[in-house]
N, C-alpha and C positions, 0 to 999 in steps of 0.2 A: 799741679796739673796731672802728674803721674798718678796721684791718689784718685782723682776724679775719673781718669780713664780706667783704672783698675776696678773701682766700684761699679762704674757703668758696665764694664765687661762682665762682671759677676752677675749683675742684674739681668743682662740680656742672655747670659749663659743659662741662668735658671729658667727664664721664659722660654728659651729655645728647647731646653730639656722637657719642660712641661708640654710644649707643642709636640715634640716627638712622641711622648707618652700618649697624649690625646689622640693624635692621628694614627698611632699604632693600634689603639683601641678601635677607632673608626674602621680601619682596614680589616681588622678581625671580625668586626660586626658585619661589614659588607660581604666578606667571604661566607659567613654563616647564613646571611640572608639569601645569597645567591644559591646556596645549597638547599634551602628550605622554602623558596618561593616558587610556586607552580608557574610554569611557562604556558602561555596561551597556545603555542605551537604544539604542545604535548597532546592537545585535543585532536590533532590530525591523525594520531595513532589509535584513537578510539573509534567505536562503531558510529556510523552516520545515523543521526536521528531523523526519521522520516516524518517530520511534522512541520507545519507552517510557522514561519517567523515573520512577525510584523515589525519592520524597522521604522521607527517614528522619529522624525527630525523637525523640531521647531526651527523656523528660519525667519529672522527679522533683518531685512536689508543685507542679505548675504551674497550679493552679486559677485563679490570678489572670489568666493570659494565654492559656490553652489554646484557648478558644473563638474568640478573635480570630485566632489563628494558623490554626486549621482553616478558618475562613471564607475567609481570604485564599488558602489553598491550593486550596480547592474552586473558587475564582473564576479559576484559571489558564486562559488562553485558548490555543487552537490546538495544544495538546499532549496526548498520551496520558500520563496520570500515574496513579500509585498513591501514596497517602500512608500510610506505615507509622509509627504512633506507638507507641513502646515505653514503657510505663508502668513505670518502674524503682522498685520498692519504695515506691510512693506511700502516704501516710498521710492525705491530704486527699481532697476530692471531685473530683479531676482526672478520674477515670473518668466520673462522671456528667455533668460539664460537657462532656467530650469527646464522649460519646455523643449528647448533645443537639445539639451543634454539627455533628456528622457527619450527623444527620438521615437516617440510612438510606442515605447515599451509598455505593454498592458500591466506590468507589475508595478509601475510607478503611478501613484495617485496624488494629485495636487488638491489640497484643501485650502481655500482662501478664508482667512479669519479676520474680520474687521473690527472686533470689539474684545474688550477684556472686562470681566465682571469686577465690581468693587471688592477689594481685599485680596485679589489674586495678583501674583507676579505674572508678567506677560509670558515668560517661557513656560512656567508651570501650567498656565491656562492653555497655551498652544499644545503642550504635550498631552493634556487631558482631552483636548479636542481630537487630536490624532488617535489617542487610545480608544475613543468612542467609535472611531471608524475602523479599527483594527479587527481582523478576523482570525489572527494567528493563535496557535497554542502557546506561543512565546511572544513577548513584546520586548523589543530592544530599543531603548532610548539613547540617542546619540546626538551629536551636534553637526551643524552644517560645515564646520571647519575641520572635519576629520577626513582621513583617507584610510581605507581598509585594504589590506592585501586580500586576494581572492579567497583565502581559506579562513578568514576571521569568523564569520558567522557559523560555519560548519564546526570549527574547533570549539568555539565558545559554548554552543548548544550541547555538544558532545560532553564537555567537561561538566556543565551544569546538570545534565541528565545522569551521568555516571555517578556523580557525588550527591545527588538529590539536593541540589542547592536551590533556594528560593530567589536569591539575588546574586548574580555573578557580575563583578565589576573588574576593571582592568586599569593598571597603571599604563598610560599611553606615553609615547615618545613625543617630546615637544620639538617644534621646528627651531632652526637657528639661522633664519634669514637676515637678522639684524644684529648689530653689535650688542645691543642691550639685551636681546634674548640670550646671547651666548654667555654673558657675564652674570645675568640676574637669575635666569631659570635654574641653573644647577644649585646655587645655595638655597633658593626658595623651595625647590623640590626636595632637597635633602632635609630641610627643616620640617617639611610636612611628613616626609618618610620617617623621621625620628619620632614624630608624634604618633604615627600610625604605621609601624613596621608590619610587613605582611605576616610574619609569624604570630604576632599578637592579634591581628585582625582575623586570621584563620584559626585561632585557638579554639578548640572544641568546647572547653569548659568555661573559659572566661574571655570571650572574644571582645575586642575593642571595635566599636561600631564605626565603620568607614565604608564609603563607596565613592567612586569617581563619576561625576555626572556626565562626563564625556562618553561613558560606556556603562550602561546599566541594563542587564538582561534579566528579565523576570519570567518565571512561569506565569502564564496569564491568570491562573486561578489564585496564585499568591498575590499578584498585583491587585486583583479585585477584592480579595479578602482583606487586604490592608485598607481599602477604601480609595485606591488610586491616588492621583495627584491632589485630590481634595484634602488628604490627610497631611500634606506638607506645604500647602499653599501659603501658610503664614511664616514659613522658615526661610532664613536668609540663604542657607545652603540646603537645597532639597535633597542632595545626594546623601549627606550625613544624616538628615532626618529620616530618609527612607531606610538606611541601614539600622538606625535605632528602632524604627517601627518594626522591622522584620525581627530583630532580636527580642523586642517586647512580646511579640506573639509566638515566640518559640521557634522561629524560622532560622534558616542557615544562610549566612553571607560568606562569600569567598571572593578573594581578589587574586588576580594573576598578573604576571608581567608580560606585556605584549611585545616587548623588544621592538623590532622594526615593523611588526604586523599592523600596528595602528599608529598613525602620526597625526598630530594636532597642531594647527597654527592658530594660537589663541588670541593674540592681540595685535593691533595695528600700530601702537605707539608705546613708548616707555611709560607715559602717564597712565594709559589704560592698563598696562601690565601690572604696575605697582598698585593701582586701585583694585584690580581684580584679586591680587594676592592679599591685599589688606582685608578684604571681605572674607577670604578663605581662612586667614590666620585668626581673625576675631572669633569665628565659629569653631575652628579647630581647637582653640584655647578655651572653649566653653565660655566665651565672653568674660574671662577672668583677667582683670587688669594686671594683677601680680604675675600671672603665668605669661602674659604677653611681655612684660618687662624682663622677666627672667630669660626669655628667649632672645630679647634684644642683646643681653650680655653674652649669651652663648654664641649667637651668630656673629656679633662683632669680634668676640675673642677668636672664633674659628677663622675669621678673615685676617686678623692682625697677627696671629701666631706665626705664620710663615714670614711675615715682614720682620717680626722681632728676631726670628732665626737668622735672617740675612744680616741684620744689625749685629747679631752675636758674632758672626764670622768677621765682619768689619772691625768690630771692637777687639776681637781676639788678635788680629794682625797689628792693631795699634798698640796693644799691650805688649806684644812681642817686641815691637820697636822701642818700648820703654824698658826692656829687659825684664818684664814680668812674665817669665817663661811659663810657669804652670797656670797662671791666670789666662794667659793668651791661648794656651792649648785647650783649656776648658771652654773658652769662648768659641774657638774654632770648631772643636768637637761637638759641642752642644748645637751650634748653629748649623753645621753640616748635617747632623742627624735630623734636626727639625725640618730643614729644607728638603732633605732626601725623602723622609717618610711622608711628609705632607704632600710633596710633589708626586710620589708614587700613588698615594691614595686618591689624590685629585685626578690623576690620569685615569684611574679606574672609574671614578665617578663620571667624568666627562665622556669617557669611551662608552660606558654602559648607557648613558643618556643620549648618545648620538651627537654630542656637541663637539665642535672642533677643539682639539687640545690646546690650541693657541690661546683659547679663552682662559686657561689657568692663570695667565699673566694678569687678567682682570679680576681674579677671584677676590682680592681684598676690597675692590670697589663694589663688586656685586654684593658682597656680604654687608658692607656698610649701607647700601641701598635697601637691602632686605631688612636690616636692623632698623633703619629709619621707617620703613613701612610698618613693622611691628610696633614701633614706638608711637607712630601716628594712630594706629589702631587703638592703642591703650588710651591715648589722649582723647580720641573720638568717643570712646566709651565713657571716660570720666566726665566729659563735657556735654554728653548727650547729643552729639552731632549726628544728624541723619545720614544713613548710608543708602545710596541709590543703586538699585539693581532691578532688572526685569521690568522697567517702566513704573516702578513705585519706590517710595522712600520708606526706609525702616528706621525708626528711632528705637534703639534697643537698650535695655537696661543691663548694667554689669552683672555677671553671674558670680556664683560662689567659687 
């Protein structure tokens, strides 16, 4: 029995040490990213751009959030704006709530859209309908479930103009109103951030194509030159497709961190959340089954590492009880370092993402749910299962 405890302690001590090293690297990477990621609020220190901005919001049955969004857009400061909300085949009372929230503001224009052409996703078509109505020098595409601080549009346009950017996007802060948001959103967001770190996306010579569809600000001339939403109507993720299109034409894409300035309430249920992230991961991994499966291992390992560290501490004390002094010390030291370093890094991740730090206790469960989502994405690709989004089904082929 003593031999079993000693061997088990050594195994967990090694796993805990590996966990400490891994999370130490993650912490260093986060520090570097925080120093090199532009902040949206930095745009408030730049000169105001005296040009019209058309804010275009596709909305399908968004009664739950539409009034909050409209109020935040109407509160934008120092900018000439028009808000174009395209009601795309709504079946709820979105129109009534939208009309009440607009309160007669002439800057708010409501477009009712009752049809979607063959081959178009509903959201892409609604965005294109809104763009056809826009008169601004800039077009900003965003979602009905966002909330902007009053300086968002002014800051974003100033940054885009100052840096001669064709497409400016932003990492938004996700809400934490449900337990499943608190434990799933952080590992899901970190997985995406690892694929598209801001320093790589903003790299001048070898940029990695990425944009967040919750916030895409185009120069109008750049948007038109690309061909508008018609150029991405066949893509499962129109935001990544837009970023690639901009880079193909020699344009510039930039991403900024919005911190608390933009908040998004994405999903109404755990099932919807996991389904949404599965779609994102499939495209982010370039429809590559092997890449999806490798991320399954990475995410599961990141979730189970702190648990292994806790077991390292436990087994260390058991070894001390068996008079295996040095083995016990190794287990305790490795376990404590793994728990401490992973806990410190997760505290930074949850804090920067605006998530309650109590959610750290659910980190292993969240990682396993995200790993399962990645794995299901790989299986869907392998078996040719259709993915439904935007009112249409996509049967996609695995990529290289």
